[in-house]
N, C-alpha and C positions, 0 to 999 in steps of 0.2 A: 540144949534143946530150947526151941522157942516157946514162949508162953502161948498156949493155945487159946486162952480166953480173950486176949486182945490182939493177937497176932503181932506182937512187938518183939524186937530183939533187944537183948541187953547191950550195953555199950561195948563189951568185949566181943560179943557175937557179931555185932555190926562191924567193928574194926577188923576182925578176922575175915569176914566175908568180903569186905571191900579190898583187903589185901589180896585174897585169892582172885577176885574178879579183875583187879588191876594187873596182876601177873599174867593171867590168861589173856587179857586184852593185849598186853605188850608182846606176848609170845606168838600170838596169831594175828598179826597186823594185816595180813592179806584178807581177813574176813571183814575188815572195816577201814579200809584205806581212807585217809583224810579226816578221820574222826579224832577228837581230842578227849582223852580220859578225864581231864580236869572238869570239863563241862558235864560229862556223864556222871561223874561222882557227885557233883553238886546237885544234879537232878535226883540221884538216888537218895542222898542225905535229906532231901526235901520231901521224899515219898516213903515214909516208914512202912506202909502196907505193901508197897511194891518191893521194897528191900526184903521184907519178910517172905514174899513169894519167891524171890531169887534165892533166899536161904533154903526154902523148901526144895527148889529145883536142884540146888547143890547137895542138900542132905540126901536126896534120892538118887544121887550120882548122875545128874543130867549134864554137869559141866557147862552151865549157861555162859554164853558170850554174846557180845554185841555183833549183830550181823547186818545192821543197816540203820538208816535214819530216815524218818518220815518227815519231810520238810513241811507238808501241809498241816500236820498236827503238832510239829515240834517235839516228836517223840523218838527215842532210841529204841531199837528193836533187839531184844534179847531172845535167844533160842537155845534149846538144849543142843550142845555140840559134842556130846560124848560119842566116841566111835560107834558104839552099839546102843540100842535103845536103853534108857536108864534102868539100871539093875533094880532100883527101889520101886519100880513101876511096872513090873512084868507079871505074867500069869494072871491077867485081869481080862474081863469081858469088856464090851463096848460101853454100855450105859446101864442105868438103874433098871429099866424095863427088862433088859436082857438078864440082868442079875436075878431079878424076881422070877423070870420065866424058867430059870435053870432049876430043875427038881433035884438032881443028884450032883454031888461033887462041885458045889458052888465055889467060884473063886472068892478071894477075900474082898474084892472091890471091883469097880469098873473104871475105865479110863475117864469118862465124863465126870463121875463123882469125884475122883481124885483131882482132876484138873480144876474143877470148881472149888474144891476145898483149898487148893493151893493158890487160887486167884490167877490162874493162867488159862490159856486156850489150847486145844489140840490144833495141830497144823492142818491147813487145808492142803489139797493136792498141789496146788500152785506153790504154796509156801514150802512144802516138802521138796519139790523139785528145785526151788531156788536154793534151799539149804544144800542140796546135793551138788550144786555148782561150786560150793565153797570147799568141798572135800568129799571123801568117800565114807558115807555113813551107812550103818545097818547092812554090813556085808555078811553077817551071820545071824542077825535078828531081824525083826520087822516091827513096824510102828502103826498103831491105829491112827487114822486121820479123820477129820470131820467128814461125815457121811451125809449126802443129800437126803432130804426128807422122804422122797419117793422110794429110795432104796431101803431106808431104815423102816419105813412103814410096812414093807414086805418082809421084814425080819433080817435083812442083811446089814452089813457094815463093811467099810473099806479099810484096807491097810496097805502100806508100801514097804518096799525094801530095795536094796541095790544088789543085783547079781549080774555077772557077765558085763560089767561096766555100763549097765543100763538100769534106770529106775523103773520098777514095775509097780502097778496098782492092781490089787487083787480084791476079791470079795470073800466074805465068810459069813456064817451065821453070827449075829451080834452077840449071841450067848457063848460063843466059843472062846477058849483061852488056851494059851500055850506058854511054856516056860521061856520061850524066846520072843514073845510078843508083848510089847508095852505101848508106851506113847511118848512122843516128844511134845514139849510145850513151847509156847511163845508168850512173851510179855512185852508190852510197850510201856516205856517210862518217859 
């Protein structure tokens, strides 16, 4: 387990994580054609906090992988690529406000709180749709996504899934939570 106080990995944790990420990168070349693992690994090794965030994504069963490169910022884009929403991030409401509003049967946490603690961001609708072009994700689960302020102000939040070979965007009360709803995260390195 990572050290919580400084969000740093031990040498063995770092080595194990880099091995997992490299194997996943090589196995799923269609997600990142033309990108070179050596350059990505060098950036990861130079960014211990981001490496810790990827460790947390992996620990919660998100199966993070590189899905793109932003040439404007010179950053590689990692995203949770687990077939279903990560198991270690399910049964949660949308944000802290929703968590506090819940009077009975409160979930353990919220998507926004967990993402912030992990140093990652929830996907936007556009990012979620882009991910779905790389594979079929959330066929049995659903994932909270970033919700526009006007919707959130009225008590709602958005989530997505894939059914009938189509990506759907839905709404729910931000304080709702289900065993099959979690969130997918994104990290730029």
